[in-house]
Each structure stands twice: as structure tokens, then as C-alpha cells.
C-alpha positions in Angstrom: 97.8 141.7 183.2 95.5 139.1 181.6 93.4 136.7 183.7 95.8 133.9 182.8 98.9 135.9 183.7 97.2 136.9 187.0 96.4 133.2 187.8 100.0 132.2 187.0 101.4 135.0 189.3 99.3 133.7 192.2 100.2 130.1 191.5 103.9 131.1 191.7 103.3 132.2 195.3 101.8 128.8 196.3 103.9 126.8 198.7 103.9 123.4 200.4 106.1 121.6 202.9 105.7 118.7 205.3 103.5 120.7 207.6 101.2 122.9 205.5 100.4 124.1 202.0 98.9 127.3 200.8 97.3 128.1 197.5 94.8 130.6 196.0 91.1 129.8 196.0 90.4 128.1 192.7 86.8 129.1 192.0 83.7 130.8 193.3 82.2 127.5 194.3 85.3 126.7 196.3 85.1 130.1 198.0 81.5 129.3 199.1 82.6 125.8 200.3 85.4 127.4 202.3 82.9 129.9 203.9 80.6 127.1 204.9 83.5 125.1 206.4 84.9 128.1 208.2 81.4 129.4 209.4 82.1 132.9 208.3 81.1 135.4 205.6 84.0 134.6 203.2 81.5 134.0 200.4 80.7 137.8 200.3 84.2 138.3 199.0 83.4 136.6 195.7 82.9 139.8 193.8 86.1 141.4 195.2 88.1 138.3 194.3 86.6 138.1 190.8 87.3 141.8 190.3 91.0 141.4 191.4 90.5 143.7 194.4 91.6 141.0 196.9 93.0 137.4 196.9 91.9 134.6 199.1 94.4 131.9 200.0 93.7 128.5 201.5 96.2 127.2 204.0 95.8 123.4 204.6 97.6 120.8 206.6 99.8 118.8 204.2 98.3 115.5 205.4 94.8 116.8 204.8 94.9 119.1 201.7 91.2 118.9 201.0 90.1 119.9 204.5 89.6 123.6 205.4 92.1 124.9 208.0 93.1 128.6 207.7 91.8 131.3 205.3 94.1 134.2 204.4 93.1 137.4 202.6 95.8 139.3 200.8 95.1 142.8 199.4 97.6 145.2 197.8 100.5 142.8 198.7 99.6 142.8 202.4 98.1 140.0 204.4 94.9 141.6 205.7 93.2 138.7 207.5 94.1 135.2 208.8 91.5 133.1 210.5 90.5 129.5 211.3 86.9 128.4 211.6 84.5 130.8 213.4 87.1 133.6 213.1 89.5 132.0 215.6 93.1 133.3 215.5 95.6 130.7 214.2 98.2 129.2 216.6 101.6 130.8 217.0 103.2 128.0 214.9 100.6 128.6 212.1 101.3 132.3 212.2 105.0 131.7 212.1 104.6 129.4 209.0 102.5 132.1 207.4 105.2 134.7 208.2 107.8 132.5 206.4 105.4 132.2 203.4 105.0 136.0 203.3 108.8 136.3 203.3 109.1 133.8 200.5 106.2 135.2 198.4 107.0 138.9 198.8 103.8 139.6 200.7 103.8 141.9 203.8 102.4 140.5 207.0 99.8 142.6 208.6 100.9 144.9 211.3 98.8 144.9 214.4 95.7 143.0 215.4 93.9 140.9 212.8 90.2 141.7 212.3 87.6 139.0 211.7 86.3 138.5 208.2 83.7 141.2 207.5 84.6 143.1 210.6 
């Protein structure tokens, strides 16, 4: 799969409704900005994202699409990590929204406890 085809495949899994939107991280600089906003080590994932080993998704509130909210890591078709700032677990309603996104996008939700980024 070419880089353009890969980007199109991820874009097809983006989703938005009245509550939230989710989209793949757009660039290395955006990844670093997200890490700074989230106060975590997300920036260390840049090489893995660039190499196609993992995907980072940005979940935002629909009324604040430019503001960091929840960061999602997807690897091998499975959601591996989902965290808010400072590695806080999202609310039940946010997790339910993400579960619906997984169903829609074909990703598998993680079974068991989430681990913090870089844990």
C-alpha cells in the first residue's frame, strides 16, 4: 500500500457526530503538540507512526475540534490505548462513543485494562 493509499484508508475511518469527532494525527508536529497538550510521552511514537507500526487518532469534542481531548492508539486493527490528559481514563460515555467508532471502523476494542502511554 502506498503512503497515499494508507492515508486514504485512515481517512475513511474518521467519524464525526454532534458530540465528538475522531481523525488520524496529521503530522509529526501535530503529534508533538498533542503530547504537550496531553502531558504524556506520545511524541515518542513519531517513528512508529511514520513507519506504519501504529496509528494515533485524535478524539475531539465536536464543538472544540482544535482542542486536545482524548488520544487513541490503534495497532494491528486493535485499539491499544485510550487516554485523556495526564493518562486519565476517559469517561464511560467517551468509551461508549469510542466503542461505537470501533464497530463502525472495523477496529477491535482492547480487551482488559488500558495501559498508560509508554507503560
